[in-house]
MARGULO-816258 format. One record per residue (C-alpha): z, x, y. Coordinates in steps of 0.1 Angstrom, whole numbers, padded with zeros to 4 digits, always signed. Layout:
! MARGULO-816258
ZXY;...
! end
This chain:
! MARGULO-816258
+1168+0341+1177;+1154+0375+1178;+1167+0400+1153;+1160+0437+1141;+1149+0438+1110;+1158+0477+1100;+1147+0493+1064;+1155+0530+1061;+1152+0543+1022;+1158+0538+0985;+1174+0559+0958;+1164+0565+0928;+1135+0540+0914;+1127+0535+0884;+1092+0552+0876;+1068+0523+0861;+1046+0529+0829;+1059+0567+0821;+1053+0581+0855;+1079+0604+0869;+1069+0596+0898;+1058+0569+0924;+1039+0558+0955;+1065+0530+0967;+1064+0512+0994;+1087+0479+1001;+1078+0441+1017;+1102+0423+1030;+1098+0381+1042;+1121+0364+1061;+1117+0326+1067;+1079+0333+1063;+1075+0360+1083;+1058+0393+1059;+1063+0428+1067;+1057+0459+1045;+1067+0496+1052;+1040+0524+1048;+1037+0538+1013;+1054+0573+1009;+1037+0594+0980;+1052+0614+0952;+1085+0598+0951;+1112+0581+0934;+1137+0582+0967;+1110+0572+0998;+1125+0569+1034;+1108+0544+1052;+1130+0542+1087;+1108+0518+1101;+1119+0489+1123;+1106+0455+1132;+1119+0426+1160;+1114+0391+1142;+1125+0354+1153;+1151+0344+1129;+1176+0312+1127;+1211+0321+1111;+1211+0309+1078;+1180+0322+1063;+1170+0345+1029;+1160+0380+1035;+1134+0389+1005;+1130+0427+0999;+1108+0440+0971;+1099+0478+0964;+1063+0480+0947;+1046+0510+0935;+1010+0515+0944;+0985+0522+0922;+0949+0531+0936;+0934+0516+0906;+0953+0485+0894;+0975+0464+0903;+1005+0475+0922;+1038+0472+0904;+1069+0460+0912;+1105+0488+0911;+1128+0463+0922;+1136+0438+0941;+1167+0414+0958;+1174+0386+0980;+1205+0381+1003;+1216+0348+1025;+1220+0353+1059;+1247+0335+1072;+1250+0340+1109;+1279+0366+1105;+1260+0393+1084;+1246+0420+1106;+1228+0440+1077;+1223+0441+1041;+1227+0470+1019;+1214+0474+0986;
! end
């Protein structure tokens, strides 16, 4: 079955390592399919407004990680969440 995966925005992300802003992007994984948003520079309130069509069953798990892009080192996790898809959920909002 095909479904639409939409990523709108994040609010009040915590800055990493004492920075006042981050360069956040989101990585979403559903049933082995991985999607990544664009990086939004210098913000703790990114707006991605991205959408993908994916193949899913009705009982998978959606995993979302928001990371801070680091030009010189390893990207750091700002937050993450996962939710089970049970066939009745039309959306997850966290």
